[in-house]
N, C-alpha and C positions, 0 to 999 in steps of 0.2 A: 223367717229372717235368715236362717242358715243357708237357704238356697239362693239368696240374693248375691249378685256379683258385687265385688268391692268397687269402690269409686274409681280407683286408679287402674282398673283392668282394661278399660277402653273397649268394651264389648267382647272380650275373650271369655269364653265359658269356662267355669271352674272344673268341670268334669271331663272335658275333652277339647277338641279343637286344636289350636296351635299351642305349642310348648315354647314359644318364643319369649323374648325378654319382657313382653307386656303382660304375660299371664302371672297371676298371683294365686297362691294357694288359698283355699277357703279359710276364713278366720283371720287373714292378715289385715293389719291396720292400713287404712288409706294413707298415702304419703302426700303431704301438703308441700307444694313447691311455690315459693314466693319469688317474684321477679324483682330484682333490684334495679332501680332507675337512678340515673345520675342527673341531677338538676342542671349541671353545667352544659350538658349536651342537648337540652330540650330547646334551646334558642338557636338562632342562626350563628355561625361562627364569626368571630371578629374579622375585620378586614386584614389582609396581609400587610405586615410591616417588616422591612428587612432588619437583620440583626444590627445592633449598635456596633459601630466600628471600634469603639473603645473596649468592647468585650471580645474582640476577635482573638486575642491571645488565649481566652478561655475556650473558644470553639476549636481553634487549630493549634496543634503543638508547634513549637518553634523548629526551624530547620536545624539539622545537626551541623556542627562546625566542621569544616574540612580540615584534614590533617596535612596541610602543605599545599603547594601548587599542583595544578593538574598539568601533566605533560602529555603532549600529543606527538605521534611519530612524524618525522619530517616528510614533507611532500617530495615527490620525485623531481620536480622542477619548480621554479618560482611562479607565482601567478602572472597572468598576462599583464604587460605594462610595467613590470618591475624588472630591473636588471638582475642577472644571476649573481648570487653571492658566492664567490669562489676565491680561494687563497692562491691558486696557481694562475700563471699567465697563459694566455692562449684562448682559443674559442671554447665555448661551453661544450660539454660532452653530450653526445647524442645517444648515449646508452643509459639505461636505468638499472636499478638493482633487481636481482631475480631471487628466487627461492633458494637456489643452489649456491648462490654466492658469485656465480659467473655473471658478467655483465652482458646483456643482450640488447640489441637496438630497440628503440621505442617504435611502436607501429605507426605507419604513415596514415594520415587521415584522408587523403585523396579529395580534399575540398576543392582545389583549383580544377582538377580533372572533372569532378562532379558538376561544377558550374559550367564548364566548357561543353560537356556532352549534353547537358540539359538545354543549353542554348542552341547548339548546332546539330545535334544528332537525334536524340529521342527524349521528348519532354517527360514522359511518365517514368521510365526507368531512371532517367537522370535525376528527377526529383527524389526518388527513393534512395538513390546513391547519395544524394545531398543530405538526406536525413541520417543515413548511416555514417557519413563522414562527420556530421555534427555530434552524433552519439559517440564516435571514437574520441573526439576532443573532450567531450564531457567526462568520459570514463578515464581518460588520462588526467584530467584535472582533479578528479577525486581519488586517483591512485589505484583504480580497479584495472589491473593489467589484463586479466583474462577477458573481461568484457571489451576492453579496448582492442585486443587482438581479434576477437570474434567480429566486432563491428567493422574493423579495418578490412578483414577478408571479404565480408559482404559488400562493403563499399567498392573494393577493388573488382570483384566479379560483376557488380552492376555497372561500373564504369566501362569495363571491357565489353559487356553485353550491349550497352548503349552505343558504344563506338562501332561495334561490328554491325549492329542493326541499322545504324545511320548510314554506314558505308554501303550496306546491301540495298537499302532503299534508294540511295543516291545513284548507284550504278544501275539499278533496275530502271530508274526514271530516265537516265541518259539512254539506255538501250531502247526503251519504249519510244522516246522521242525520235531517235535515229530511225527506228523501224517505221514509225508512223510517217515520217517525212519522205523516206526514200522508197517506200513500197506502195 
């Protein structure tokens, strides 16, 4: 009986073999492990039911109270469709505030030019110029001057490209027709 392996050794030999955590010295008592079961989890779970709305205050904490009104910075110009609110007489100013305090002109959106070159000159680059002119207006509406200036420059260059491309194609077509008729 001294050479028998203990019950908890799981096949490890007492005199040699592995020295891992399963090995028990000779004469050690076997360890009994009991598995605990929970009778509540032996059946199927109950069907889902949403929490009671009357107990929502127990599940979610209340919102903290605000300490006064929330103030937003003023927009550079009034929204479309509303007249400008100004205390001085005369036309509304076309300049907006800048970081340095000096007033600089607002970027032009080139919407009319984009529509004209889309219809008469070059459809593809005119449509892209139209997208950038709309992006310029949107950036001005939200007060993002850096994005408005960048989109305005792109719209201007695309309008100019569309115009020059349309003129080039028109002049080339006229030359081709004249050459084809008289040669």
